[in-house]
SEFIZA-3560 file (N, C-alpha, C; in Angstrom, 3 decimals):
REM SEFIZA-3560
<numar><xx>-4.848</xx><yy>11.819</yy><zz>-23.957</zz><atom>N</atom></numar>
<numar><xx>-4.628</xx><yy>10.300</yy><zz>-23.596</zz><atom>CA</atom></numar>
<numar><xx>-5.163</xx><yy>10.692</yy><zz>-22.322</zz><atom>C</atom></numar>
<numar><xx>-5.308</xx><yy>11.337</yy><zz>-21.374</zz><atom>N</atom></numar>
<numar><xx>-6.010</xx><yy>11.125</yy><zz>-19.769</zz><atom>CA</atom></numar>
<numar><xx>-7.890</xx><yy>10.711</yy><zz>-19.726</zz><atom>C</atom></numar>
<numar><xx>-7.995</xx><yy>11.885</yy><zz>-20.945</zz><atom>N</atom></numar>
<numar><xx>-10.016</xx><yy>10.581</yy><zz>-21.240</zz><atom>CA</atom></numar>
<numar><xx>-10.545</xx><yy>9.559</yy><zz>-20.998</zz><atom>C</atom></numar>
<numar><xx>-9.090</xx><yy>9.439</yy><zz>-22.711</zz><atom>N</atom></numar>
<numar><xx>-9.619</xx><yy>7.367</yy><zz>-22.360</zz><atom>CA</atom></numar>
<numar><xx>-8.457</xx><yy>6.659</yy><zz>-20.869</zz><atom>C</atom></numar>
<numar><xx>-7.792</xx><yy>6.623</yy><zz>-19.964</zz><atom>N</atom></numar>
<numar><xx>-7.755</xx><yy>6.602</yy><zz>-19.019</zz><atom>CA</atom></numar>
<numar><xx>-9.039</xx><yy>6.982</yy><zz>-17.897</zz><atom>C</atom></numar>
<numar><xx>-10.178</xx><yy>7.829</yy><zz>-17.586</zz><atom>N</atom></numar>
<numar><xx>-11.273</xx><yy>7.517</yy><zz>-17.267</zz><atom>CA</atom></numar>
<numar><xx>-12.202</xx><yy>6.196</yy><zz>-16.698</zz><atom>C</atom></numar>
<numar><xx>-12.159</xx><yy>5.558</yy><zz>-18.190</zz><atom>N</atom></numar>
<numar><xx>-12.840</xx><yy>3.797</yy><zz>-18.295</zz><atom>CA</atom></numar>
<numar><xx>-12.385</xx><yy>3.522</yy><zz>-16.882</zz><atom>C</atom></numar>
<numar><xx>-11.153</xx><yy>3.060</yy><zz>-17.434</zz><atom>N</atom></numar>
<numar><xx>-10.031</xx><yy>2.485</yy><zz>-15.964</zz><atom>CA</atom></numar>
<numar><xx>-10.079</xx><yy>3.570</yy><zz>-14.970</zz><atom>C</atom></numar>
<numar><xx>-10.004</xx><yy>4.775</yy><zz>-14.593</zz><atom>N</atom></numar>
<numar><xx>-10.273</xx><yy>5.574</yy><zz>-13.066</zz><atom>CA</atom></numar>
<numar><xx>-11.611</xx><yy>5.110</yy><zz>-12.628</zz><atom>C</atom></numar>
<numar><xx>-12.585</xx><yy>5.048</yy><zz>-13.436</zz><atom>N</atom></numar>
<numar><xx>-13.922</xx><yy>4.283</yy><zz>-12.785</zz><atom>CA</atom></numar>
<numar><xx>-13.931</xx><yy>2.925</yy><zz>-11.945</zz><atom>C</atom></numar>
<numar><xx>-13.346</xx><yy>2.159</yy><zz>-13.512</zz><atom>N</atom></numar>
<numar><xx>-13.621</xx><yy>0.521</yy><zz>-12.955</zz><atom>CA</atom></numar>
<numar><xx>-12.545</xx><yy>0.014</yy><zz>-12.153</zz><atom>C</atom></numar>
<numar><xx>-11.309</xx><yy>1.262</yy><zz>-11.575</zz><atom>N</atom></numar>
<numar><xx>-10.911</xx><yy>1.369</yy><zz>-10.295</zz><atom>CA</atom></numar>
<numar><xx>-10.829</xx><yy>1.200</yy><zz>-8.741</zz><atom>C</atom></numar>
<numar><xx>-11.714</xx><yy>2.280</yy><zz>-9.268</zz><atom>N</atom></numar>
<numar><xx>-13.000</xx><yy>3.305</yy><zz>-8.264</zz><atom>CA</atom></numar>
<numar><xx>-13.898</xx><yy>1.920</yy><zz>-7.772</zz><atom>C</atom></numar>
<numar><xx>-14.320</xx><yy>1.769</yy><zz>-9.274</zz><atom>N</atom></numar>
<numar><xx>-15.605</xx><yy>0.896</yy><zz>-8.955</zz><atom>CA</atom></numar>
<numar><xx>-15.450</xx><yy>-1.171</yy><zz>-7.733</zz><atom>C</atom></numar>
<numar><xx>-13.660</xx><yy>-1.047</yy><zz>-8.073</zz><atom>N</atom></numar>
<numar><xx>-12.645</xx><yy>-2.292</yy><zz>-7.578</zz><atom>CA</atom></numar>
<numar><xx>-12.759</xx><yy>-2.495</yy><zz>-6.114</zz><atom>C</atom></numar>
<numar><xx>-12.328</xx><yy>-1.102</yy><zz>-5.650</zz><atom>N</atom></numar>
<numar><xx>-11.801</xx><yy>-0.839</yy><zz>-3.956</zz><atom>CA</atom></numar>
<numar><xx>-13.064</xx><yy>-0.678</yy><zz>-3.876</zz><atom>C</atom></numar>
<numar><xx>-14.793</xx><yy>-0.161</yy><zz>-4.140</zz><atom>N</atom></numar>
<numar><xx>-15.059</xx><yy>-0.035</yy><zz>-3.478</zz><atom>CA</atom></numar>
<numar><xx>-16.119</xx><yy>-1.247</yy><zz>-3.148</zz><atom>C</atom></numar>
<numar><xx>-16.243</xx><yy>-2.780</yy><zz>-4.079</zz><atom>N</atom></numar>
<numar><xx>-16.419</xx><yy>-4.046</yy><zz>-3.616</zz><atom>CA</atom></numar>
<numar><xx>-15.989</xx><yy>-4.522</yy><zz>-2.791</zz><atom>C</atom></numar>
<numar><xx>-14.721</xx><yy>-4.686</yy><zz>-1.796</zz><atom>N</atom></numar>
<numar><xx>-15.280</xx><yy>-5.311</yy><zz>-0.774</zz><atom>CA</atom></numar>
<numar><xx>-12.753</xx><yy>-4.662</yy><zz>-0.427</zz><atom>C</atom></numar>
<numar><xx>-12.677</xx><yy>-5.396</yy><zz>0.953</zz><atom>N</atom></numar>
<numar><xx>-11.168</xx><yy>-5.561</yy><zz>1.388</zz><atom>CA</atom></numar>
<numar><xx>-10.966</xx><yy>-6.576</yy><zz>0.070</zz><atom>C</atom></numar>
<numar><xx>-11.050</xx><yy>-7.602</yy><zz>-0.388</zz><atom>N</atom></numar>
<numar><xx>-10.680</xx><yy>-8.526</yy><zz>-0.954</zz><atom>CA</atom></numar>
<numar><xx>-10.343</xx><yy>-7.805</yy><zz>-2.702</zz><atom>C</atom></numar>
<numar><xx>-11.180</xx><yy>-7.613</yy><zz>-3.500</zz><atom>N</atom></numar>
<numar><xx>-11.163</xx><yy>-6.750</yy><zz>-4.780</zz><atom>CA</atom></numar>
<numar><xx>-9.860</xx><yy>-5.278</yy><zz>-4.345</zz><atom>C</atom></numar>
<numar><xx>-10.507</xx><yy>-4.755</yy><zz>-2.700</zz><atom>N</atom></numar>
<numar><xx>-9.255</xx><yy>-3.462</yy><zz>-3.254</zz><atom>CA</atom></numar>
<numar><xx>-7.720</xx><yy>-4.923</yy><zz>-2.910</zz><atom>C</atom></numar>
<numar><xx>-6.863</xx><yy>-5.736</yy><zz>-2.593</zz><atom>N</atom></numar>
<numar><xx>-6.137</xx><yy>-6.184</yy><zz>-2.078</zz><atom>CA</atom></numar>
<numar><xx>-5.726</xx><yy>-6.155</yy><zz>-3.441</zz><atom>C</atom></numar>
<numar><xx>-6.263</xx><yy>-6.429</yy><zz>-4.502</zz><atom>N</atom></numar>
<numar><xx>-6.836</xx><yy>-7.089</yy><zz>-5.970</zz><atom>CA</atom></numar>
<numar><xx>-5.598</xx><yy>-6.012</yy><zz>-6.525</zz><atom>C</atom></numar>
<numar><xx>-7.043</xx><yy>-4.570</yy><zz>-6.268</zz><atom>N</atom></numar>
<numar><xx>-6.439</xx><yy>-3.527</yy><zz>-7.296</zz><atom>CA</atom></numar>
<numar><xx>-4.560</xx><yy>-2.941</yy><zz>-6.855</zz><atom>C</atom></numar>
<numar><xx>-4.927</xx><yy>-2.855</yy><zz>-5.451</zz><atom>N</atom></numar>
<numar><xx>-3.287</xx><yy>-2.297</yy><zz>-5.070</zz><atom>CA</atom></numar>
<numar><xx>-2.171</xx><yy>-3.558</yy><zz>-4.910</zz><atom>C</atom></numar>
<numar><xx>-2.533</xx><yy>-4.860</yy><zz>-5.052</zz><atom>N</atom></numar>
<numar><xx>-1.251</xx><yy>-5.464</yy><zz>-5.566</zz><atom>CA</atom></numar>
<numar><xx>-0.947</xx><yy>-5.295</yy><zz>-6.620</zz><atom>C</atom></numar>
<numar><xx>-2.043</xx><yy>-5.247</yy><zz>-8.134</zz><atom>N</atom></numar>
<numar><xx>-1.833</xx><yy>-5.195</yy><zz>-9.644</zz><atom>CA</atom></numar>
<numar><xx>-1.360</xx><yy>-3.539</yy><zz>-9.264</zz><atom>C</atom></numar>
<numar><xx>-1.467</xx><yy>-3.192</yy><zz>-8.901</zz><atom>N</atom></numar>
<numar><xx>-0.383</xx><yy>-1.560</yy><zz>-9.355</zz><atom>CA</atom></numar>
<numar><xx>0.597</xx><yy>-1.514</yy><zz>-8.332</zz><atom>C</atom></numar>
<numar><xx>0.835</xx><yy>-2.320</yy><zz>-7.882</zz><atom>N</atom></numar>
<numar><xx>1.967</xx><yy>-2.743</yy><zz>-7.237</zz><atom>CA</atom></numar>
<numar><xx>3.043</xx><yy>-3.009</yy><zz>-7.645</zz><atom>C</atom></numar>
<numar><xx>2.444</xx><yy>-3.461</yy><zz>-8.332</zz><atom>N</atom></numar>
<numar><xx>3.396</xx><yy>-4.816</yy><zz>-9.823</zz><atom>CA</atom></numar>
<numar><xx>4.613</xx><yy>-3.719</yy><zz>-10.455</zz><atom>C</atom></numar>
<numar><xx>5.616</xx><yy>-4.155</yy><zz>-11.298</zz><atom>N</atom></numar>
<numar><xx>6.235</xx><yy>-2.989</yy><zz>-11.610</zz><atom>CA</atom></numar>
<numar><xx>5.343</xx><yy>-2.237</yy><zz>-13.213</zz><atom>C</atom></numar>
<numar><xx>4.855</xx><yy>-3.445</yy><zz>-13.842</zz><atom>N</atom></numar>
<numar><xx>3.745</xx><yy>-2.899</yy><zz>-14.563</zz><atom>CA</atom></numar>
<numar><xx>2.601</xx><yy>-2.649</yy><zz>-15.072</zz><atom>C</atom></numar>
<numar><xx>2.615</xx><yy>-2.302</yy><zz>-13.510</zz><atom>N</atom></numar>
<numar><xx>1.444</xx><yy>-1.316</yy><zz>-12.374</zz><atom>CA</atom></numar>
<numar><xx>2.093</xx><yy>0.061</yy><zz>-12.329</zz><atom>C</atom></numar>
<numar><xx>2.873</xx><yy>0.046</yy><zz>-11.889</zz><atom>N</atom></numar>
<numar><xx>3.806</xx><yy>1.513</yy><zz>-11.418</zz><atom>CA</atom></numar>
<numar><xx>4.217</xx><yy>1.871</yy><zz>-12.219</zz><atom>C</atom></numar>
<numar><xx>4.732</xx><yy>1.209</yy><zz>-13.924</zz><atom>N</atom></numar>
<numar><xx>4.866</xx><yy>1.962</yy><zz>-15.201</zz><atom>CA</atom></numar>
<numar><xx>4.017</xx><yy>3.112</yy><zz>-15.672</zz><atom>C</atom></numar>
<numar><xx>2.719</xx><yy>2.637</yy><zz>-15.488</zz><atom>N</atom></numar>
<numar><xx>1.010</xx><yy>2.763</yy><zz>-15.317</zz><atom>CA</atom></numar>
<numar><xx>0.991</xx><yy>3.774</yy><zz>-14.479</zz><atom>C</atom></numar>
<numar><xx>0.429</xx><yy>3.464</yy><zz>-13.760</zz><atom>N</atom></numar>
<numar><xx>0.998</xx><yy>5.194</yy><zz>-12.614</zz><atom>CA</atom></numar>
<numar><xx>2.458</xx><yy>6.267</yy><zz>-12.754</zz><atom>C</atom></numar>
<numar><xx>2.736</xx><yy>5.986</yy><zz>-13.257</zz><atom>N</atom></numar>
<numar><xx>4.199</xx><yy>6.847</yy><zz>-13.446</zz><atom>CA</atom></numar>
<numar><xx>3.447</xx><yy>7.091</yy><zz>-14.998</zz><atom>C</atom></numar>
<numar><xx>3.194</xx><yy>6.961</yy><zz>-15.609</zz><atom>N</atom></numar>
<numar><xx>2.655</xx><yy>7.652</yy><zz>-17.361</zz><atom>CA</atom></numar>
<numar><xx>1.773</xx><yy>8.146</yy><zz>-16.538</zz><atom>C</atom></numar>
<numar><xx>1.048</xx><yy>7.999</yy><zz>-15.927</zz><atom>N</atom></numar>
<numar><xx>0.198</xx><yy>8.731</yy><zz>-15.402</zz><atom>CA</atom></numar>
<numar><xx>-0.186</xx><yy>10.046</yy><zz>-14.775</zz><atom>C</atom></numar>
<numar><xx>1.064</xx><yy>9.839</yy><zz>-13.760</zz><atom>N</atom></numar>
<numar><xx>1.311</xx><yy>11.020</yy><zz>-13.483</zz><atom>CA</atom></numar>
<numar><xx>1.787</xx><yy>11.880</yy><zz>-14.069</zz><atom>C</atom></numar>
<numar><xx>2.678</xx><yy>11.701</yy><zz>-14.509</zz><atom>N</atom></numar>
<numar><xx>3.618</xx><yy>12.539</yy><zz>-15.830</zz><atom>CA</atom></numar>
<numar><xx>1.997</xx><yy>12.935</yy><zz>-16.761</zz><atom>C</atom></numar>
<numar><xx>1.046</xx><yy>12.450</yy><zz>-17.407</zz><atom>N</atom></numar>
<numar><xx>1.024</xx><yy>12.279</yy><zz>-18.436</zz><atom>CA</atom></numar>
<numar><xx>-0.501</xx><yy>14.535</yy><zz>-17.724</zz><atom>C</atom></numar>
<numar><xx>-0.257</xx><yy>13.711</yy><zz>-16.753</zz><atom>N</atom></numar>
<numar><xx>-1.913</xx><yy>14.361</yy><zz>-15.428</zz><atom>CA</atom></numar>
<numar><xx>-0.574</xx><yy>15.277</yy><zz>-15.069</zz><atom>C</atom></numar>
<numar><xx>0.085</xx><yy>15.386</yy><zz>-14.527</zz><atom>N</atom></numar>
<numar><xx>1.580</xx><yy>16.684</yy><zz>-14.410</zz><atom>CA</atom></numar>
<numar><xx>1.975</xx><yy>18.224</yy><zz>-15.443</zz><atom>C</atom></numar>
<numar><xx>2.051</xx><yy>17.308</yy><zz>-16.372</zz><atom>N</atom></numar>
<numar><xx>2.100</xx><yy>18.110</yy><zz>-18.234</zz><atom>CA</atom></numar>
<numar><xx>0.599</xx><yy>18.802</yy><zz>-18.246</zz><atom>C</atom></numar>
<numar><xx>0.101</xx><yy>18.029</yy><zz>-17.971</zz><atom>N</atom></numar>
<numar><xx>-1.265</xx><yy>18.486</yy><zz>-18.980</zz><atom>CA</atom></numar>
<numar><xx>-1.647</xx><yy>20.065</yy><zz>-17.585</zz><atom>C</atom></numar>
<numar><xx>-1.724</xx><yy>19.244</yy><zz>-16.769</zz><atom>N</atom></numar>
<numar><xx>-1.366</xx><yy>20.819</yy><zz>-15.526</zz><atom>CA</atom></numar>
<numar><xx>-0.702</xx><yy>21.721</yy><zz>-15.758</zz><atom>C</atom></numar>
<numar><xx>1.362</xx><yy>21.269</yy><zz>-16.119</zz><atom>N</atom></numar>
<numar><xx>1.896</xx><yy>22.210</yy><zz>-16.518</zz><atom>CA</atom></numar>
<numar><xx>1.689</xx><yy>23.484</yy><zz>-17.072</zz><atom>C</atom></numar>
<numar><xx>1.342</xx><yy>22.953</yy><zz>-18.103</zz><atom>N</atom></numar>
<numar><xx>1.046</xx><yy>23.027</yy><zz>-19.646</zz><atom>CA</atom></numar>
<numar><xx>-0.342</xx><yy>24.406</yy><zz>-19.670</zz><atom>C</atom></numar>
<numar><xx>-1.050</xx><yy>23.562</yy><zz>-18.255</zz><atom>N</atom></numar>
<numar><xx>-2.511</xx><yy>24.778</yy><zz>-19.038</zz><atom>CA</atom></numar>
<numar><xx>-2.022</xx><yy>25.645</yy><zz>-17.515</zz><atom>C</atom></numar>
<numar><xx>-1.262</xx><yy>26.247</yy><zz>-17.076</zz><atom>N</atom></numar>
<numar><xx>-0.552</xx><yy>27.387</yy><zz>-16.234</zz><atom>CA</atom></numar>
<numar><xx>0.054</xx><yy>28.230</yy><zz>-17.520</zz><atom>C</atom></numar>
<numar><xx>0.993</xx><yy>27.244</yy><zz>-17.994</zz><atom>N</atom></numar>
<numar><xx>2.493</xx><yy>28.124</yy><zz>-18.772</zz><atom>CA</atom></numar>
<numar><xx>0.823</xx><yy>28.801</yy><zz>-19.793</zz><atom>C</atom></numar>
<numar><xx>-0.038</xx><yy>28.487</yy><zz>-20.008</zz><atom>N</atom></numar>
<numar><xx>-0.513</xx><yy>29.426</yy><zz>-21.134</zz><atom>CA</atom></numar>
<numar><xx>-1.713</xx><yy>30.208</yy><zz>-20.694</zz><atom>C</atom></numar>
<numar><xx>-2.296</xx><yy>29.718</yy><zz>-19.345</zz><atom>N</atom></numar>
<numar><xx>-2.982</xx><yy>30.620</yy><zz>-18.772</zz><atom>CA</atom></numar>
<numar><xx>-1.912</xx><yy>32.053</yy><zz>-18.337</zz><atom>C</atom></numar>
<numar><xx>-0.972</xx><yy>31.818</yy><zz>-17.853</zz><atom>N</atom></numar>
<numar><xx>0.236</xx><yy>33.207</yy><zz>-18.161</zz><atom>CA</atom></numar>
<numar><xx>0.339</xx><yy>33.256</yy><zz>-19.351</zz><atom>C</atom></numar>
<numar><xx>0.275</xx><yy>32.683</yy><zz>-20.718</zz><atom>N</atom></numar>
<numar><xx>0.995</xx><yy>32.724</yy><zz>-21.755</zz><atom>CA</atom></numar>
<numar><xx>-0.470</xx><yy>34.094</yy><zz>-22.133</zz><atom>C</atom></numar>
<numar><xx>-1.599</xx><yy>34.106</yy><zz>-21.877</zz><atom>N</atom></numar>
<numar><xx>-2.714</xx><yy>34.653</yy><zz>-22.202</zz><atom>CA</atom></numar>
<numar><xx>-2.735</xx><yy>35.886</yy><zz>-21.451</zz><atom>C</atom></numar>
<numar><xx>-2.432</xx><yy>36.398</yy><zz>-19.795</zz><atom>N</atom></numar>
<numar><xx>-2.282</xx><yy>36.954</yy><zz>-19.634</zz><atom>CA</atom></numar>
<numar><xx>-0.687</xx><yy>38.082</yy><zz>-19.862</zz><atom>C</atom></numar>
<numar><xx>-0.005</xx><yy>37.524</yy><zz>-20.877</zz><atom>N</atom></numar>
<numar><xx>1.357</xx><yy>38.662</yy><zz>-21.371</zz><atom>CA</atom></numar>
<numar><xx>2.481</xx><yy>38.217</yy><zz>-20.622</zz><atom>C</atom></numar>
<numar><xx>2.377</xx><yy>37.431</yy><zz>-19.839</zz><atom>N</atom></numar>
<numar><xx>3.238</xx><yy>37.023</yy><zz>-19.023</zz><atom>CA</atom></numar>
<numar><xx>4.374</xx><yy>35.547</yy><zz>-20.142</zz><atom>C</atom></numar>
<numar><xx>5.534</xx><yy>36.237</yy><zz>-20.628</zz><atom>N</atom></numar>
<numar><xx>6.667</xx><yy>35.200</yy><zz>-20.950</zz><atom>CA</atom></numar>
<numar><xx>5.647</xx><yy>34.664</yy><zz>-22.777</zz><atom>C</atom></numar>
<numar><xx>5.055</xx><yy>35.862</yy><zz>-23.076</zz><atom>N</atom></numar>
<numar><xx>4.468</xx><yy>35.886</yy><zz>-24.227</zz><atom>CA</atom></numar>
<numar><xx>5.806</xx><yy>35.962</yy><zz>-25.702</zz><atom>C</atom></numar>
<numar><xx>6.610</xx><yy>36.309</yy><zz>-25.399</zz><atom>N</atom></numar>
<numar><xx>7.973</xx><yy>36.066</yy><zz>-26.551</zz><atom>CA</atom></numar>
<numar><xx>7.857</xx><yy>34.809</yy><zz>-27.022</zz><atom>C</atom></numar>
<numar><xx>8.831</xx><yy>34.916</yy><zz>-27.779</zz><atom>N</atom></numar>
<numar><xx>9.320</xx><yy>33.378</yy><zz>-28.339</zz><atom>CA</atom></numar>
<numar><xx>10.538</xx><yy>32.605</yy><zz>-27.821</zz><atom>C</atom></numar>
<numar><xx>10.917</xx><yy>33.728</yy><zz>-27.281</zz><atom>N</atom></numar>
<numar><xx>12.087</xx><yy>32.403</yy><zz>-26.427</zz><atom>CA</atom></numar>
<numar><xx>11.819</xx><yy>31.977</yy><zz>-25.187</zz><atom>C</atom></numar>
<numar><xx>11.062</xx><yy>33.768</yy><zz>-24.420</zz><atom>N</atom></numar>
<numar><xx>10.266</xx><yy>32.434</yy><zz>-23.156</zz><atom>CA</atom></numar>
<numar><xx>8.699</xx><yy>31.958</yy><zz>-22.921</zz><atom>C</atom></numar>
<numar><xx>8.163</xx><yy>31.469</yy><zz>-24.132</zz><atom>N</atom></numar>
<numar><xx>7.651</xx><yy>30.293</yy><zz>-25.019</zz><atom>CA</atom></numar>
<numar><xx>7.708</xx><yy>29.083</yy><zz>-24.957</zz><atom>C</atom></numar>
<numar><xx>9.803</xx><yy>28.873</yy><zz>-25.294</zz><atom>N</atom></numar>
<numar><xx>10.295</xx><yy>27.672</yy><zz>-26.056</zz><atom>CA</atom></numar>
<numar><xx>10.722</xx><yy>27.640</yy><zz>-24.175</zz><atom>C</atom></numar>
<numar><xx>11.017</xx><yy>28.340</yy><zz>-23.702</zz><atom>N</atom></numar>
<numar><xx>11.548</xx><yy>28.026</yy><zz>-21.993</zz><atom>CA</atom></numar>
<numar><xx>10.910</xx><yy>27.735</yy><zz>-21.286</zz><atom>C</atom></numar>
<numar><xx>9.957</xx><yy>28.543</yy><zz>-21.666</zz><atom>N</atom></numar>
<numar><xx>8.109</xx><yy>27.625</yy><zz>-20.250</zz><atom>CA</atom></numar>
<numar><xx>7.657</xx><yy>26.222</yy><zz>-20.427</zz><atom>C</atom></numar>
<numar><xx>8.087</xx><yy>26.272</yy><zz>-22.213</zz><atom>N</atom></numar>
<numar><xx>7.727</xx><yy>24.674</yy><zz>-23.037</zz><atom>CA</atom></numar>
<numar><xx>8.603</xx><yy>23.760</yy><zz>-22.054</zz><atom>C</atom></numar>
<numar><xx>9.628</xx><yy>24.564</yy><zz>-22.429</zz><atom>N</atom></numar>
<numar><xx>11.069</xx><yy>23.091</yy><zz>-22.269</zz><atom>CA</atom></numar>
<numar><xx>11.268</xx><yy>22.916</yy><zz>-20.362</zz><atom>C</atom></numar>
<numar><xx>10.053</xx><yy>23.922</yy><zz>-20.139</zz><atom>N</atom></numar>
<numar><xx>10.440</xx><yy>24.168</yy><zz>-17.761</zz><atom>CA</atom></numar>
<numar><xx>8.943</xx><yy>22.628</yy><zz>-17.733</zz><atom>C</atom></numar>
<numar><xx>7.883</xx><yy>22.866</yy><zz>-18.786</zz><atom>N</atom></numar>
<numar><xx>6.722</xx><yy>22.252</yy><zz>-18.163</zz><atom>CA</atom></numar>
<numar><xx>7.127</xx><yy>20.856</yy><zz>-18.509</zz><atom>C</atom></numar>
<numar><xx>7.475</xx><yy>19.985</yy><zz>-19.460</zz><atom>N</atom></numar>
<numar><xx>7.921</xx><yy>18.721</yy><zz>-20.197</zz><atom>CA</atom></numar>
<numar><xx>9.254</xx><yy>18.825</yy><zz>-19.230</zz><atom>C</atom></numar>
<numar><xx>10.265</xx><yy>19.137</yy><zz>-18.460</zz><atom>N</atom></numar>
<numar><xx>11.158</xx><yy>18.885</yy><zz>-17.324</zz><atom>CA</atom></numar>
<numar><xx>10.587</xx><yy>18.482</yy><zz>-15.761</zz><atom>C</atom></numar>
<numar><xx>9.071</xx><yy>19.535</yy><zz>-15.645</zz><atom>N</atom></numar>
<numar><xx>8.571</xx><yy>19.721</yy><zz>-14.365</zz><atom>CA</atom></numar>
<numar><xx>7.698</xx><yy>18.597</yy><zz>-14.542</zz><atom>C</atom></numar>
<numar><xx>6.746</xx><yy>18.356</yy><zz>-15.298</zz><atom>N</atom></numar>
<numar><xx>6.066</xx><yy>17.157</yy><zz>-15.785</zz><atom>CA</atom></numar>
<numar><xx>7.057</xx><yy>15.391</yy><zz>-15.709</zz><atom>C</atom></numar>
<numar><xx>7.921</xx><yy>15.396</yy><zz>-16.442</zz><atom>N</atom></numar>
<numar><xx>8.786</xx><yy>13.892</yy><zz>-15.644</zz><atom>CA</atom></numar>
<numar><xx>9.598</xx><yy>13.913</yy><zz>-15.079</zz><atom>C</atom></numar>
<numar><xx>10.180</xx><yy>15.203</yy><zz>-14.397</zz><atom>N</atom></numar>
<numar><xx>9.917</xx><yy>15.174</yy><zz>-12.443</zz><atom>CA</atom></numar>
<numar><xx>9.564</xx><yy>14.804</yy><zz>-11.982</zz><atom>C</atom></numar>
<numar><xx>8.232</xx><yy>15.254</yy><zz>-12.239</zz><atom>N</atom></numar>
<numar><xx>6.392</xx><yy>14.257</yy><zz>-10.836</zz><atom>CA</atom></numar>
<numar><xx>6.389</xx><yy>13.036</yy><zz>-11.909</zz><atom>C</atom></numar>
<numar><xx>6.418</xx><yy>12.627</yy><zz>-13.353</zz><atom>N</atom></numar>
<numar><xx>6.273</xx><yy>10.948</yy><zz>-13.727</zz><atom>CA</atom></numar>
<numar><xx>7.950</xx><yy>9.964</yy><zz>-12.852</zz><atom>C</atom></numar>
<numar><xx>9.083</xx><yy>10.419</yy><zz>-12.658</zz><atom>N</atom></numar>
<numar><xx>10.081</xx><yy>10.007</yy><zz>-12.605</zz><atom>CA</atom></numar>
<numar><xx>9.474</xx><yy>9.436</yy><zz>-10.645</zz><atom>C</atom></numar>
<numar><xx>9.377</xx><yy>10.826</yy><zz>-10.036</zz><atom>N</atom></numar>
<numar><xx>9.066</xx><yy>10.962</yy><zz>-9.002</zz><atom>CA</atom></numar>
<numar><xx>8.071</xx><yy>10.018</yy><zz>-8.417</zz><atom>C</atom></numar>
<numar><xx>6.899</xx><yy>9.421</yy><zz>-8.828</zz><atom>N</atom></numar>
<numar><xx>5.864</xx><yy>8.762</yy><zz>-9.177</zz><atom>CA</atom></numar>
<numar><xx>5.971</xx><yy>7.092</yy><zz>-9.550</zz><atom>C</atom></numar>
<numar><xx>7.227</xx><yy>7.256</yy><zz>-9.876</zz><atom>N</atom></numar>
<numar><xx>8.279</xx><yy>5.873</yy><zz>-10.283</zz><atom>CA</atom></numar>
<numar><xx>9.054</xx><yy>5.138</yy><zz>-9.103</zz><atom>C</atom></numar>
<numar><xx>9.729</xx><yy>6.380</yy><zz>-8.508</zz><atom>N</atom></numar>
<numar><xx>10.560</xx><yy>5.961</yy><zz>-7.848</zz><atom>CA</atom></numar>
<numar><xx>9.293</xx><yy>5.696</yy><zz>-6.508</zz><atom>C</atom></numar>
<numar><xx>8.630</xx><yy>6.689</yy><zz>-6.194</zz><atom>N</atom></numar>
<numar><xx>7.865</xx><yy>6.500</yy><zz>-4.344</zz><atom>CA</atom></numar>
<numar><xx>7.382</xx><yy>5.280</yy><zz>-4.422</zz><atom>C</atom></numar>
//
């Protein structure tokens, strides 16, 4: 999912560098209700990727590698990512 968002990120960067009018238009679109939802989903995806990556790195060195600890850390990564997504939606 994150890879599919790269063209849109590049487009947003290009529009932000085109000038004040293009940047204002971009900000207006991102502040709309649908834009806020898209940003929240992107924040959730990035946060989940980060937390799951940290989880896997810790498991590689033997921290939390049992089945119960693995399940608990998976749920913790999901909940933490959901909190980041909710915070992005409310901000």
